[in-house]
RODO-2510 file (C-alpha; in nm, 4 decimals, decimal comma):
residues 488
     n   res          X          Y          Z
     1     m    -0,0047    -0,0021    -0,0158
     2     s     0,1446     0,3444    -0,1114
     3     m     0,1105     0,5182     0,2330
     4     y     0,3623     0,7981     0,1455
     5     l     0,2495     1,1557     0,1157
     6     t     0,3122     1,3459    -0,1886
     7     k     0,2986     1,7249    -0,2505
     8     s    -0,0332     1,6934    -0,4319
     9     r    -0,1728     1,4368    -0,1456
    10     y    -0,0668     1,6936     0,1159
    11     l    -0,2387     1,9596    -0,0600
    12     t    -0,5571     1,7605    -0,1255
    13     g    -0,5652     1,6365     0,2200
    14     q    -0,6151     1,9931     0,3591
    15     h    -0,9018     2,0590     0,1173
    16     c    -1,0711     1,6994     0,1479
    17     s    -0,9966     1,4009     0,3664
    18     k    -1,2019     1,1643     0,1603
    19     k    -0,9967     1,2620    -0,1654
    20     l    -0,6620     1,2054     0,0428
    21     w    -0,7808     0,8675     0,1508
    22     l    -0,9261     0,7579    -0,1829
    23     s    -0,5906     0,8671    -0,3638
    24     t    -0,3971     0,6752    -0,1188
    25     h    -0,6306     0,3537    -0,1140
    26     r    -0,8543     0,3517    -0,4009
    27     y    -0,6470     0,5486    -0,6783
    28     e    -0,8253     0,3518    -0,9543
    29     l    -1,1475     0,4930    -0,8698
    30     g    -1,0642     0,8325    -1,0191
    31     e    -1,1010     0,9691    -1,3424
    32     y    -0,7869     1,1384    -1,4652
    33     v    -0,8167     1,3944    -1,7477
    34     k    -0,5383     1,6534    -1,8034
    35     s    -0,6813     1,9991    -1,8344
    36     f    -0,5746     2,2246    -2,1075
    37     a    -0,4510     2,4677    -1,8325
    38     a    -0,2412     2,1934    -1,6752
    39     t    -0,0745     2,1042    -1,9988
    40     i     0,0036     2,4765    -2,0624
    41     g     0,1555     2,4710    -1,6931
    42     d     0,3980     2,2192    -1,8102
    43     e     0,4960     2,4243    -2,1021
    44     v     0,5551     2,7316    -1,8813
    45     g     0,7524     2,4862    -1,6384
    46     v     0,9913     2,4003    -1,9118
    47     g     1,0333     2,7680    -2,0184
    48     a     1,1131     2,8632    -1,6588
    49     t     1,4199     2,5986    -1,6823
    50     t     1,5797     2,8193    -1,9633
    51     n     1,6644     3,0715    -1,6980
    52     y     1,9072     2,8353    -1,5596
    53     p     2,1706     2,7552    -1,8230
    54     n     2,3538     2,5219    -1,5890
    55     g     2,0513     2,3297    -1,4936
    56     k     1,9812     1,9603    -1,5600
    57     m     1,6584     1,7784    -1,5812
    58     i     1,5992     1,4542    -1,3841
    59     q     1,5268     1,1734    -1,6487
    60     a     1,3403     0,9424    -1,4203
    61     s     0,9612     0,9657    -1,4206
    62     y     0,7305     1,0390    -1,1367
    63     k     0,6609     0,6720    -1,1041
    64     e     1,0318     0,5796    -1,0592
    65     h     1,0876     0,7731    -0,7496
    66     e     1,3682     0,5865    -0,5990
    67     a     1,5765     0,6330    -0,9247
    68     a     1,4825     1,0019    -0,9350
    69     v     1,6321     1,0322    -0,5643
    70     k     1,9395     0,8716    -0,6741
    71     e     1,9628     1,0593    -0,9911
    72     t     1,9085     1,3979    -0,7811
    73     l     2,1922     1,3074    -0,5346
    74     e     2,4444     1,2602    -0,8031
    75     l     2,3536     1,6146    -0,9524
    76     i     2,3833     1,7747    -0,6061
    77     n     2,7243     1,6362    -0,5631
    78     d     2,8159     1,7620    -0,8992
    79     d     2,9388     2,1162    -0,8504
    80     e     2,8935     2,2092    -1,2303
    81     t     2,5135     2,1660    -1,2130
    82     g     2,3533     2,5099    -1,1212
    83     a     2,0108     2,3766    -1,0733
    84     i     1,8369     2,0492    -1,0889
    85     f     1,4757     2,0532    -1,2563
    86     e     1,2237     1,8175    -1,1067
    87     a     1,4665     1,7144    -0,8112
    88     a     1,3320     1,4285    -0,6111
    89     f     1,3496     1,3794    -0,2479
    90     e     1,2037     1,1778     0,0355
    91     y     1,1857     1,2165     0,4102
    92     e     0,9600     1,0596     0,6886
    93     n     0,7669     0,8944     0,3936
    94     i     0,6861     1,2299     0,2005
    95     r     0,7845     1,2250    -0,1484
    96     i     0,8310     1,5684    -0,3208
    97     r     0,9701     1,6989    -0,6524
    98     v     1,0964     2,0385    -0,6574
    99     d     1,0334     2,2434    -1,0064
   100     i     1,3838     2,3959    -0,9589
   101     f     1,6457     2,3388    -0,6913
   102     e     1,8899     2,6011    -0,7378
   103     r     2,2423     2,6030    -0,6032
   104     l     2,3069     2,9243    -0,4482
   105     g     2,6948     2,8651    -0,3462
   106     d     2,8352     2,8452    -0,0092
   107     n     2,6249     2,5159     0,0385
   108     k     2,3156     2,6914     0,0215
   109     w     2,0010     2,5910    -0,2215
   110     g     1,7030     2,7836    -0,3487
   111     i     1,3549     2,6383    -0,4061
   112     r     1,1772     2,7607    -0,6989
   113     e     0,8075     2,6688    -0,7547
   114     v     0,6731     2,7428    -1,0943
   115     k     0,3175     2,8256    -1,1581
   116     s     0,1389     2,9242    -1,4700
   117     s    -0,1098     3,1612    -1,2629
   118     k    -0,1080     3,5402    -1,2893
   119     s    -0,1974     3,5765    -0,9343
   120     v    -0,0626     3,4337    -0,6071
   121     q    -0,3100     3,1822    -0,4375
   122     d    -0,3214     3,0695    -0,0782
   123     h    -0,2485     2,7212    -0,1503
   124     f     0,0923     2,7945    -0,3207
   125     y     0,2177     2,8662     0,0365
   126     n     0,1432     2,5246     0,1386
   127     d     0,2926     2,3761    -0,1853
   128     i     0,6271     2,5352    -0,1020
   129     g     0,6007     2,4873     0,2701
   130     i     0,5876     2,1016     0,2385
   131     q     0,8934     2,1107     0,0245
   132     y     1,0815     2,3231     0,2615
   133     y     0,9717     2,0750     0,5480
   134     v     1,1224     1,7872     0,3629
   135     l     1,4506     1,9634     0,2424
   136     v     1,5314     2,1101     0,5808
   137     g     1,4604     1,7729     0,7348
   138     l     1,7196     1,6258     0,5381
   139     g     1,9670     1,8722     0,6405
   140     y     1,9794     2,1166     0,3225
   141     n     2,0434     2,4766     0,3935
   142     i     1,7599     2,6338     0,2293
   143     a     1,8481     3,0348     0,1776
   144     s     1,5496     3,1161    -0,0425
   145     a     1,2075     2,9793    -0,1404
   146     k     1,0494     3,1626    -0,4204
   147     l     0,7324     3,1215    -0,6384
   148     l     0,7876     3,2124    -1,0016
   149     h     0,4438     3,2947    -1,1649
   150     t     0,3115     3,4532    -1,4754
   151     n     0,3794     3,8324    -1,4851
   152     s     0,0354     3,9490    -1,6209
   153     n     0,2094     4,2670    -1,7484
   154     y     0,4386     4,0791    -1,9867
   155     v     0,3668     4,1601    -2,3516
   156     l     0,5030     3,9239    -2,6191
   157     q     0,7446     4,1006    -2,8549
   158     g     0,8320     3,9190    -3,1620
   159     k     0,7660     3,5284    -3,2034
   160     e     0,9434     3,3645    -2,9043
   161     i     0,8723     3,4070    -2,5440
   162     n     1,1374     3,5896    -2,3375
   163     w     1,1118     3,3716    -2,0298
   164     g     1,3621     3,5890    -1,8538
   165     n     1,0932     3,8643    -1,8566
   166     f     0,7832     3,6210    -1,8351
   167     f     0,7721     3,5608    -1,4592
   168     s     0,7071     3,7720    -1,1405
   169     t     0,8725     3,6219    -0,8329
   170     v     0,7862     3,6234    -0,4619
   171     e     0,9839     3,5189    -0,1564
   172     y     0,7977     3,2778     0,0527
   173     l     1,0873     3,2081     0,3149
   174     p     1,0420     3,4045     0,6132
   175     g     0,6634     3,3225     0,6338
   176     i     0,7224     2,9467     0,5758
   177     k     0,9889     2,9317     0,8682
   178     e     0,7448     3,0638     1,1107
   179     s     0,4817     2,7967     0,9878
   180     l     0,6963     2,4999     1,0465
   181     p     0,4980     2,3795     1,3583
   182     e     0,1822     2,4195     1,1753
   183     i     0,3155     2,2006     0,9045
   184     k     0,4223     1,9271     1,1566
   185     k     0,0651     1,9538     1,3020
   186     e    -0,0928     1,9140     0,9720
   187     l     0,1144     1,6212     0,8755
   188     l     0,0156     1,4176     1,1706
   189     h    -0,3326     1,4879     1,0823
   190     l    -0,2997     1,3918     0,7302
   191     r    -0,1238     1,0655     0,8462
   192     e    -0,4164     0,9712     1,0567
   193     i    -0,6494     1,0020     0,7756
   194     q    -0,4240     0,8018     0,5449
   195     h    -0,3896     0,5290     0,8135
   196     d    -0,7766     0,4924     0,8802
   197     t    -0,9045     0,1778     0,7739
   198     k    -1,2310     0,3375     0,6928
   199     e    -1,3259     0,5892     0,4086
   200     p    -1,3981     0,9216     0,5593
   201     f    -1,7369     1,0669     0,4996
   202     i    -1,7683     1,3859     0,3074
   203     y    -2,0808     1,5014     0,1583
   204     p    -2,0421     1,5883    -0,2265
   205     s    -2,1501     1,9296    -0,3296
   206     k    -2,0912     2,0994    -0,6724
   207     g    -1,9033     2,3915    -0,5376
   208     f    -1,6634     2,2059    -0,2904
   209     c    -1,6017     1,9122    -0,5083
   210     k    -1,5496     2,0923    -0,8422
   211     g    -1,3116     1,9321    -1,0753
   212     c    -1,2628     1,6226    -0,8444
   213     e    -1,1284     1,3047    -1,0088
   214     f    -1,3526     1,1170    -0,7679
   215     w    -1,6862     1,2948    -0,8458
   216     d    -1,8313     1,0220    -1,0299
   217     y    -1,7532     0,7599    -0,7467
   218     c    -1,8655     0,9886    -0,4666
   219     t    -2,1943     1,0488    -0,6623
   220     k    -2,2715     0,7017    -0,8068
   221     e    -2,5579     0,6179    -0,5519
   222     k    -2,7321     0,9703    -0,5743
   223     p    -3,0572     0,9741    -0,7337
   224     s    -3,1127     1,1196    -1,1046
   225     d    -3,3090     1,4112    -0,9332
   226     w    -3,0516     1,4670    -0,6729
   227     v    -3,1012     1,7898    -0,4599
   228     e    -2,7543     1,9079    -0,5873
   229     h    -2,9139     1,9661    -0,9132
   230     l    -3,1195     2,2622    -0,7718
   231     p    -2,9684     2,5818    -0,9289
   232     r    -2,7862     2,7937    -0,6826
   233     l    -2,8442     2,5898    -0,3818
   234     s    -2,7097     2,7671    -0,0591
   235     p    -2,5011     2,5956     0,2003
   236     k    -2,7999     2,6680     0,4429
   237     k    -3,0438     2,5058     0,2257
   238     r    -2,8387     2,2004     0,1709
   239     n    -2,7819     2,1670     0,5470
   240     e    -3,1536     2,1819     0,5987
   241     l    -3,2250     1,9005     0,3304
   242     q    -2,9590     1,6991     0,4905
   243     e    -3,0974     1,7280     0,8325
   244     l    -3,4393     1,6149     0,6867
   245     k    -3,2499     1,3400     0,5137
   246     i    -3,3861     1,4313     0,1656
   247     e    -3,1778     1,3505    -0,1340
   248     n    -3,4489     1,3461    -0,3936
   249     i    -3,5817     1,6683    -0,5393
   250     a    -3,9352     1,5053    -0,5615
   251     k    -3,9277     1,4361    -0,1905
   252     i    -3,8703     1,8194    -0,0926
   253     p    -4,2010     1,8900     0,1035
   254     e    -4,4542     2,1708     0,0110
   255     g    -4,3671     2,4869     0,1932
   256     f    -4,0019     2,4334     0,2137
   257     s    -3,8451     2,7743     0,1227
   258     l    -3,7064     2,7997    -0,2378
   259     t    -3,6424     3,0668    -0,4915
   260     n    -3,8804     3,0892    -0,7875
   261     n    -3,6130     2,9144    -1,0197
   262     q    -3,5814     2,6220    -0,7678
   263     s    -3,9602     2,5815    -0,7216
   264     k    -3,9727     2,5434    -1,1021
   265     v    -3,7283     2,2677    -1,1126
   266     v    -3,9120     2,0994    -0,7847
   267     n    -4,2516     2,1206    -0,9578
   268     a    -4,1298     2,0013    -1,2890
   269     t    -3,9585     1,7053    -1,1392
   270     k    -4,2374     1,6173    -0,9000
   271     t    -4,5058     1,5941    -1,1906
   272     g    -4,2759     1,5016    -1,4651
   273     k    -4,4169     1,7737    -1,6686
   274     v    -4,2598     2,0771    -1,8591
   275     f    -4,2989     2,4218    -1,6852
   276     c    -4,3938     2,6897    -1,9258
   277     d    -4,4663     3,0327    -1,8011
   278     d    -4,7642     3,2666    -1,8850
   279     s    -4,5301     3,4938    -2,0806
   280     f    -4,3789     3,2187    -2,2901
   281     s    -4,5920     3,2652    -2,6014
   282     s    -4,5452     3,6471    -2,6040
   283     e    -4,1861     3,6431    -2,5170
   284     i    -4,0520     3,3860    -2,7941
   285     k    -4,1905     3,6284    -3,0482
   286     k    -3,8784     3,8378    -2,9890
   287     y    -3,6818     3,5333    -3,1415
   288     n    -3,8855     3,5000    -3,4533
   289     p    -3,6902     3,4930    -3,7939
   290     p    -3,5353     3,6559    -3,9759
   291     a    -3,2642     3,6123    -3,7202
   292     y    -2,8913     3,5242    -3,7043
   293     y    -2,7523     3,2688    -3,4639
   294     f    -2,4069     3,3138    -3,3392
   295     d    -2,1278     3,1547    -3,1260
   296     f    -1,7596     3,2481    -3,0469
   297     e    -1,4911     3,0218    -2,9206
   298     t    -1,2110     3,1974    -2,7476
   299     l    -0,8691     3,1070    -2,6176
   300     s    -0,7143     3,2016    -2,3009
   301     c    -0,3991     3,0669    -2,1659
   302     a    -0,0546     3,1711    -1,9932
   303     i     0,1422     3,1488    -2,3180
   304     p     0,0603     3,4436    -2,5607
   305     i     0,0363     3,3008    -2,9087
   306     f     0,1328     3,5996    -3,1101
   307     q     0,2938     3,9570    -3,0768
   308     g     0,1345     4,2151    -2,8619
   309     l    -0,0585     3,9637    -2,6523
   310     k    -0,0339     3,9357    -2,2727
   311     p    -0,0724     3,5976    -2,0702
   312     f    -0,4236     3,5090    -2,0410
   313     e    -0,5612     3,7806    -2,2756
   314     r    -0,8597     3,6348    -2,4386
   315     v    -0,8430     3,5864    -2,8090
   316     p    -1,1604     3,4798    -3,0153
   317     f    -1,0293     3,2376    -3,2650
   318     q    -1,3497     3,1000    -3,4289
   319     w    -1,7159     3,1920    -3,4835
   320     s    -2,0070     3,0071    -3,6323
   321     l    -2,3022     3,1985    -3,7831
   322     h    -2,6331     3,0576    -3,9089
   323     h    -2,9209     3,2614    -4,0596
   324     l    -3,2826     3,1746    -4,0464
   325     s    -3,4940     3,3463    -4,2922
   326     a    -3,8776     3,4298    -4,2384
   327     e    -3,9327     3,1621    -4,5010
   328     g    -3,7410     2,9036    -4,3027
   329     k    -3,4440     2,8835    -4,5225
   330     t    -3,0969     2,8527    -4,3536
   331     q    -2,7616     2,9806    -4,4440
   332     h    -2,4134     2,9255    -4,2463
   333     w    -2,0849     3,1093    -4,2399
   334     e    -1,7941     3,0213    -4,0304
   335     f    -1,4426     3,1490    -3,9364
   336     l    -1,1388     2,9644    -3,7877
   337     a    -0,7945     3,1120    -3,7646
   338     r    -0,5460     2,8789    -3,8799
   339     e    -0,2113     3,0987    -3,8556
   340     k    -0,0060     3,2243    -3,5641
   341     t    -0,0336     3,5833    -3,6573
   342     d    -0,2849     3,8319    -3,5052
   343     f    -0,6056     3,7213    -3,6870
   344     r    -0,8483     3,9280    -3,4837
   345     r    -0,9235     4,1900    -3,7124
   346     e    -0,9839     3,9456    -3,9997
   347     m    -1,1929     3,7397    -3,7657
   348     i    -1,4229     4,0406    -3,6626
   349     e    -1,4294     4,2174    -3,9789
   350     s    -1,5557     3,9056    -4,1717
   351     f    -1,8368     3,8782    -3,9053
   352     i    -1,9085     4,2413    -3,9122
   353     n    -1,9373     4,2329    -4,3042
   354     i    -2,2153     3,9703    -4,2968
   355     v    -2,4458     4,0891    -4,0116
   356     h    -2,3997     4,4715    -4,0356
   357     p    -2,5678     4,5551    -4,3571
   358     n    -2,9245     4,4558    -4,2341
   359     q    -3,0722     4,4798    -3,8837
   360     d    -3,1766     4,1216    -3,8228
   361     k    -3,1522     4,0104    -3,4407
   362     i    -2,8659     3,7994    -3,3688
   363     i    -2,9443     3,5229    -3,1164
   364     v    -2,6897     3,3763    -2,8767
   365     y    -2,6934     3,1448    -2,6005
   366     n    -2,5538     3,3185    -2,2693
   367     a    -2,5397     3,6924    -2,4052
   368     s    -2,2915     3,8130    -2,1443
   369     f    -1,9898     3,6218    -2,3020
   370     e    -2,0623     3,7316    -2,6554
   371     k    -2,1420     4,0763    -2,5595
   372     s    -1,7953     4,1030    -2,3513
   373     v    -1,5980     3,9596    -2,6200
   374     l    -1,7458     4,1921    -2,8776
   375     k    -1,6637     4,4861    -2,6512
   376     e    -1,2959     4,3817    -2,6164
   377     m    -1,2860     4,3720    -2,9963
   378     g    -1,4558     4,7399    -3,0145
   379     v    -1,1804     4,8556    -2,7626
   380     l    -0,9041     4,7061    -2,9795
   381     y    -1,0486     4,8412    -3,2960
   382     p    -1,1901     5,1896    -3,2207
   383     d    -1,2645     5,2385    -3,5902
   384     l    -1,5086     4,9425    -3,5788
   385     q    -1,6472     5,0368    -3,2533
   386     d    -1,9875     5,1954    -3,3850
   387     k    -2,0623     4,8933    -3,5925
   388     i    -1,9752     4,6554    -3,3007
   389     d    -2,2080     4,8737    -3,0623
   390     n    -2,4847     4,8218    -3,3253
   391     i    -2,4410     4,4366    -3,3211
   392     i    -2,4320     4,4163    -2,9507
   393     e    -2,7876     4,6039    -2,9237
   394     r    -2,9374     4,3589    -3,1571
   395     i    -2,8320     4,0407    -2,9569
   396     e    -3,1003     3,8507    -2,7796
   397     d    -3,0157     3,5735    -2,5425
   398     l    -3,2171     3,2441    -2,5850
   399     m    -3,0694     3,1103    -2,2712
   400     a    -3,2260     3,3974    -2,0468
   401     f    -3,5594     3,3175    -2,2226
   402     i    -3,5593     2,9578    -2,1382
   403     q    -3,4346     3,0364    -1,7638
   404     k    -3,7436     3,2678    -1,7288
   405     n    -4,0038     3,0986    -1,9127
   406     f    -3,9323     2,7254    -1,9528
   407     y    -3,8024     2,4117    -1,7705
   408     h    -3,7808     2,0589    -1,8674
   409     p    -3,7509     1,7942    -1,5939
   410     q    -3,4484     1,6392    -1,7796
   411     f    -3,2464     1,9687    -1,7522
   412     n    -3,1372     1,8186    -1,4127
   413     g    -3,1006     2,1670    -1,2851
   414     s    -2,8925     2,2967    -1,5679
   415     f    -2,9552     2,5462    -1,8419
   416     s    -2,6266     2,4486    -2,0385
   417     l    -2,6758     2,3810    -2,4168
   418     k    -2,5230     2,0343    -2,3570
   419     k    -2,8202     1,9605    -2,1117
   420     v    -3,0991     2,1439    -2,3000
   421     l    -3,0480     2,0004    -2,6294
   422     p    -3,0705     1,6284    -2,5522
   423     a    -3,3650     1,7060    -2,3122
   424     l    -3,5713     1,8568    -2,5980
   425     l    -3,4509     1,6798    -2,8841
   426     p    -3,3271     1,3414    -2,7635
   427     h    -3,2685     1,1899    -3,1154
   428     e    -3,0710     1,4682    -3,2355
   429     e    -2,6888     1,4000    -3,2506
   430     q    -2,5140     1,4946    -2,9392
   431     y    -2,1598     1,6854    -2,8904
   432     s    -1,9090     1,4408    -3,0177
   433     e    -1,7022     1,6143    -3,2898
   434     g    -1,4022     1,4042    -3,3099
   435     e    -1,1624     1,5220    -3,0406
   436     v    -1,3755     1,8384    -2,9502
   437     s    -1,6826     1,8105    -2,7433
   438     g    -1,6352     2,0865    -2,5040
   439     g    -1,4896     2,4420    -2,4677
   440     d    -1,1646     2,3024    -2,2760
   441     e    -1,0985     2,0585    -2,5679
   442     a    -1,1566     2,3375    -2,8287
   443     q    -0,9046     2,5568    -2,6743
   444     a    -0,6580     2,2744    -2,6439
   445     q    -0,6927     2,1461    -3,0206
   446     f    -0,6744     2,5067    -3,1461
   447     y    -0,3596     2,5852    -2,9600
   448     n    -0,2043     2,2536    -3,0753
   449     l    -0,3221     2,3458    -3,4335
   450     i    -0,1862     2,6840    -3,4365
   451     c     0,1500     2,5943    -3,2590
   452     d     0,2458     2,3450    -3,5092
   453     k     0,2128     2,0215    -3,2946
   454     y     0,0409     1,8376    -3,5492
   455     d     0,1280     1,6917    -3,9070
   456     q    -0,0833     1,8163    -4,2044
   457     n    -0,3296     1,5511    -4,1910
   458     k    -0,3917     1,5734    -3,8098
   459     k    -0,4111     1,9515    -3,8718
   460     a    -0,6764     1,9218    -4,1373
   461     t    -0,8905     1,6697    -3,9071
   462     v    -0,8626     1,9028    -3,6066
   463     a    -0,9629     2,2115    -3,8104
   464     d    -1,2778     2,0004    -3,9344
   465     d    -1,3522     1,8953    -3,5907
   466     l    -1,3411     2,2329    -3,4452
   467     i    -1,5729     2,3844    -3,7370
   468     a    -1,8100     2,0876    -3,6654
   469     y    -1,8076     2,1703    -3,2937
   470     c    -1,8973     2,5456    -3,3331
   471     n    -2,1331     2,4891    -3,6106
   472     k    -2,3179     2,2447    -3,3683
   473     d    -2,3693     2,5272    -3,1161
   474     t    -2,5184     2,7702    -3,3561
   475     h    -2,7258     2,5094    -3,5440
   476     s    -2,8629     2,3803    -3,1985
   477     l    -3,0111     2,7270    -3,1298
   478     i    -3,2116     2,6962    -3,4382
   479     l    -3,3374     2,3522    -3,3682
   480     i    -3,4096     2,4493    -2,9967
   481     y    -3,6009     2,7657    -3,1103
   482     q    -3,8020     2,5783    -3,3601
   483     h    -3,8871     2,2982    -3,1305
   484     l    -4,0077     2,5448    -2,8319
   485     l    -4,2334     2,7332    -3,0864
   486     k    -4,3802     2,4156    -3,2410
   487     n    -4,4698     2,2236    -2,9039
   488     y    -4,5316     2,4648    -2,6483
***
């Protein structure tokens, strides 16, 4: 049994004792999908190593910990090595990897933790703290413990990232020295959890468990109408329902205090019938054709992809546009950037040129997103501001209409397109455009496409998948509108 603590288990245990126990005893129950942000984080980590010309990378993988420790010791004993990347250590059954272990001369060392985040977050402190505890325990003289994070004011000049200017640094050492007693106490607590023979009980909730690998396992016995599907369920309400031992929405008693939206969900779930507001038939007229149906895809990541961009600056790289005429005829246009140059003007102008000449309404799903992207384009290109403002004024939000006027029991408390479409149109093909079935995958595939990580054949396939995915979004809006008009 792997009873050792790692850096990630240490951080995990501070958030959720059940996750720590499961990752120690039942690791295989988790679903591990590497996010786009984590992949970019790896690239940022590699970039940071270029600032240490006399550094060497540990070759042994994370699974080969003993070999990595041995390799690290050999490099520590080699005075020519100025820094060790992914340095491996073990102390008191705690296994760590240090992003960059820098030789500072005079038998002193520095911890360098690299994060692809533009802000400093509380858990970074714990991350560096456990590394300090292990290294000091092993007898190393740690003279500095720095966080290297993305400098949000960095602007890409030319084609290559200047990694020397890319990072901001924060020194953590004074605070960490003071917190050693707390770290020791925390370690005792986490080891108790690990050594417990019983799995801890933690009630799963969407906010607390967001992104957890064990979500499916922890919720496998929850009913299909689980109360956690109620929109904006407050901790107070959750606790009240738990005290009443109620897990099914259908079992929530009459008179239980709920918001209007929550009441809609409860009533539709109990009756199995669709909720339709009195204002449905008058308000749906706002969406009558002729109308455009529009959707953006955007990229936001730590590494700027072309000159003039800052880290995490949002870049719209794709759009899909359908038009439905009053006679029911549809047309479709699309844009997908394919070159690593600033394509934003071409992207927004090609859209403006289609929709500006007439005043047809523009229907989107979740208008705040499309409007904010358009506003950013207006700031970037002041000469287009008037036309963009006109477009923003014409936007109608189909999601807002559905949230106010309609609820289907199979929405499961969510109004996302990926829930609404199959509930209303179960026979319609669902989102599975090759390797793109969500926004995170769309970003990842576009980034790989534009950064030449694929051969020509793969590039062509990925471009087709991206176009199909975005097209699916806007075509779905037409289908949903037509379905609502015809059936309710």
